[in-house]
C-alpha positions as a Markdown table, in Angstrom:
| # | Residue | x | y | z |
|---|---|---|---|---|
| 1 | Unk | 112.6 | 78.0 | 117.1 |
| 2 | Unk | 110.3 | 79.5 | 114.4 |
| 3 | Unk | 110.4 | 79.8 | 110.7 |
| 4 | Unk | 110.6 | 83.5 | 109.6 |
| 5 | Unk | 111.3 | 83.5 | 105.9 |
| 6 | Unk | 112.9 | 81.7 | 102.9 |
| 7 | Unk | 116.0 | 83.3 | 101.3 |
| 8 | Unk | 116.4 | 82.7 | 97.6 |
| 9 | Unk | 120.1 | 82.8 | 96.6 |
| 10 | Unk | 119.9 | 84.1 | 93.1 |
| 11 | Unk | 122.4 | 84.6 | 90.4 |
| 12 | Unk | 120.8 | 87.7 | 88.9 |
| 13 | Unk | 119.5 | 89.8 | 91.7 |
| 14 | Unk | 118.1 | 92.6 | 89.6 |
| 15 | Unk | 116.1 | 90.3 | 87.3 |
| 16 | Unk | 114.8 | 88.4 | 90.3 |
| 17 | Unk | 113.9 | 91.6 | 92.2 |
| 18 | Unk | 111.9 | 92.8 | 89.1 |
| 19 | Unk | 110.2 | 89.4 | 88.7 |
| 20 | Unk | 109.0 | 89.1 | 92.3 |
| 21 | Unk | 108.0 | 92.8 | 92.7 |
| 22 | Unk | 106.7 | 93.7 | 89.3 |
| 23 | Unk | 105.5 | 90.4 | 87.8 |
| 24 | Unk | 104.2 | 88.7 | 90.9 |
| 25 | Unk | 103.5 | 92.0 | 92.7 |
| 26 | Unk | 105.1 | 91.1 | 96.1 |
| 27 | Unk | 105.6 | 94.1 | 98.3 |
| 28 | Unk | 109.2 | 95.0 | 99.0 |
| 29 | Unk | 109.5 | 95.5 | 102.8 |
| 30 | Unk | 113.3 | 96.2 | 102.8 |
| 31 | Unk | 115.8 | 96.8 | 100.0 |
| 32 | Unk | 115.4 | 97.9 | 96.4 |
| 33 | Unk | 116.7 | 97.1 | 92.9 |
| 34 | Unk | 120.2 | 98.2 | 93.8 |
| 35 | Unk | 120.6 | 97.0 | 97.4 |
| 36 | Unk | 121.5 | 93.4 | 96.6 |
| 37 | Unk | 119.2 | 92.1 | 99.3 |
| 38 | Unk | 115.4 | 92.5 | 99.7 |
| 39 | Unk | 112.7 | 91.2 | 101.9 |
| 40 | Unk | 109.4 | 90.7 | 100.1 |
| 41 | Unk | 106.0 | 90.2 | 101.7 |
| 42 | Unk | 104.1 | 87.3 | 100.2 |
| 43 | Unk | 101.2 | 87.1 | 102.7 |
| 44 | Unk | 102.2 | 85.6 | 106.0 |
| 45 | Unk | 105.7 | 84.7 | 104.9 |
| 46 | Unk | 108.7 | 86.6 | 103.7 |
| 47 | Unk | 110.8 | 85.7 | 100.7 |
| 48 | Unk | 114.3 | 87.3 | 100.9 |
| 49 | Unk | 116.4 | 87.7 | 97.7 |
| 50 | Unk | 120.1 | 87.7 | 98.1 |
| 51 | Unk | 123.0 | 87.3 | 95.6 |
| 52 | Unk | 124.2 | 83.7 | 95.4 |
| 53 | Unk | 127.8 | 84.9 | 95.0 |
| 54 | Unk | 127.6 | 87.1 | 98.1 |
| 55 | Unk | 126.4 | 84.1 | 100.1 |
| 56 | Unk | 129.1 | 81.9 | 98.7 |
| 57 | Unk | 131.7 | 84.5 | 99.8 |
| 58 | Unk | 130.2 | 84.5 | 103.3 |
| 59 | Unk | 130.1 | 80.7 | 103.4 |
| 60 | Unk | 133.6 | 80.4 | 101.9 |
| 61 | Unk | 132.3 | 78.2 | 99.1 |
| 62 | Unk | 133.1 | 80.5 | 96.1 |
| 63 | Unk | 135.3 | 77.8 | 94.6 |
| 64 | Unk | 132.3 | 75.4 | 94.2 |
| 65 | Unk | 130.2 | 75.3 | 91.1 |
| 66 | Unk | 127.3 | 77.8 | 91.1 |
| 67 | Unk | 124.8 | 75.4 | 89.6 |
| 68 | Unk | 124.5 | 71.8 | 88.4 |
| 69 | Unk | 121.8 | 70.3 | 86.3 |
| 70 | Unk | 119.5 | 68.3 | 88.6 |
| 71 | Unk | 115.9 | 67.8 | 89.4 |
| 72 | Unk | 114.2 | 70.6 | 91.5 |
| 73 | Unk | 115.0 | 70.5 | 95.2 |
| 74 | Unk | 112.2 | 72.8 | 96.2 |
| 75 | Unk | 109.2 | 74.7 | 94.9 |
| 76 | Unk | 107.6 | 77.9 | 96.1 |
| 77 | Unk | 103.9 | 77.3 | 96.5 |
| 78 | Unk | 101.5 | 80.2 | 96.1 |
| 79 | Unk | 97.7 | 80.1 | 96.7 |
| 80 | Unk | 95.6 | 82.1 | 94.3 |
| 81 | Unk | 91.9 | 82.7 | 93.9 |
| 82 | Unk | 91.8 | 81.5 | 90.3 |
| 83 | Unk | 94.6 | 79.5 | 88.6 |
| 84 | Unk | 93.3 | 80.2 | 85.1 |
| 85 | Unk | 93.0 | 83.9 | 85.6 |
| 86 | Unk | 96.4 | 84.1 | 87.2 |
| 87 | Unk | 98.0 | 82.1 | 84.3 |
| 88 | Unk | 96.4 | 84.5 | 81.8 |
| 89 | Unk | 97.6 | 87.5 | 83.7 |
| 90 | Unk | 101.2 | 86.1 | 84.0 |
| 91 | Unk | 101.3 | 85.3 | 80.3 |
| 92 | Unk | 100.2 | 88.8 | 79.5 |
| 93 | Unk | 103.3 | 90.0 | 81.4 |
| 94 | Unk | 105.5 | 87.7 | 79.2 |
| 95 | Unk | 105.8 | 84.8 | 81.6 |
| 96 | Unk | 106.1 | 81.3 | 80.1 |
| 97 | Unk | 104.4 | 78.6 | 82.1 |
| 98 | Unk | 106.2 | 75.3 | 82.7 |
| 99 | Unk | 102.8 | 73.6 | 83.0 |
| 100 | Unk | 99.4 | 74.9 | 82.0 |
| 101 | Unk | 96.5 | 74.9 | 84.5 |
| 102 | Unk | 95.5 | 71.3 | 85.4 |
| 103 | Unk | 93.2 | 69.7 | 87.9 |
| 104 | Unk | 95.1 | 67.4 | 90.3 |
| 105 | Unk | 92.1 | 65.5 | 91.7 |
| 106 | Unk | 94.3 | 63.3 | 93.9 |
| 107 | Unk | 95.7 | 66.4 | 95.6 |
| 108 | Unk | 92.3 | 68.3 | 95.6 |
| 109 | Unk | 93.8 | 71.3 | 93.8 |
| 110 | Unk | 94.2 | 72.9 | 90.4 |
| 111 | Unk | 97.8 | 73.9 | 89.6 |
| 112 | Unk | 100.1 | 75.6 | 87.2 |
| 113 | Unk | 103.9 | 76.0 | 87.3 |
| 114 | Unk | 106.4 | 78.6 | 86.2 |
| 115 | Unk | 110.1 | 79.5 | 86.9 |
| 116 | Unk | 111.6 | 82.7 | 88.1 |
| 117 | Unk | 114.6 | 84.2 | 86.3 |
| 118 | Unk | 117.0 | 82.0 | 88.3 |
| 119 | Unk | 115.1 | 78.8 | 87.3 |
| 120 | Unk | 113.4 | 78.3 | 90.7 |
| 121 | Unk | 110.1 | 76.4 | 90.4 |
| 122 | Unk | 106.9 | 78.1 | 91.5 |
| 123 | Unk | 103.5 | 76.5 | 91.8 |
| 124 | Unk | 100.3 | 78.4 | 92.1 |
| 125 | Unk | 97.1 | 76.6 | 93.1 |
| 126 | Unk | 93.5 | 76.8 | 94.1 |
| 127 | Unk | 91.4 | 74.2 | 95.9 |
| 128 | Unk | 89.1 | 72.2 | 93.7 |
| 129 | Unk | 85.4 | 72.5 | 94.7 |
| 130 | Unk | 84.3 | 69.8 | 97.1 |
| 131 | Unk | 81.8 | 67.4 | 95.5 |
């Protein structure tokens, strides 16, 4: 068994496709804005976008609620060269950060957080210099 990719089941496919390809600049390996499914290259791992309602139909769970208010159940973690520069570039593209860049000494990293159009939590980080 091997992990191949993470599939995000999104409510708004078009907004999510735009966010991941144009804002975060992930390369689309398969699919497009109209296809309803896309594989995006994020380094060594793929993120696939797929309509939440289409998956619910396939799983025969369309009668269940689409979303309930709860704490986050996962976060997509992205390593960057410079958290502050990345935060500044994302803000210039209109992205609102959930948390501003902050050193997390106990973790050995500097982080910032944002949400995609579907509300999924993303963390970007860089390692803190060793002392």
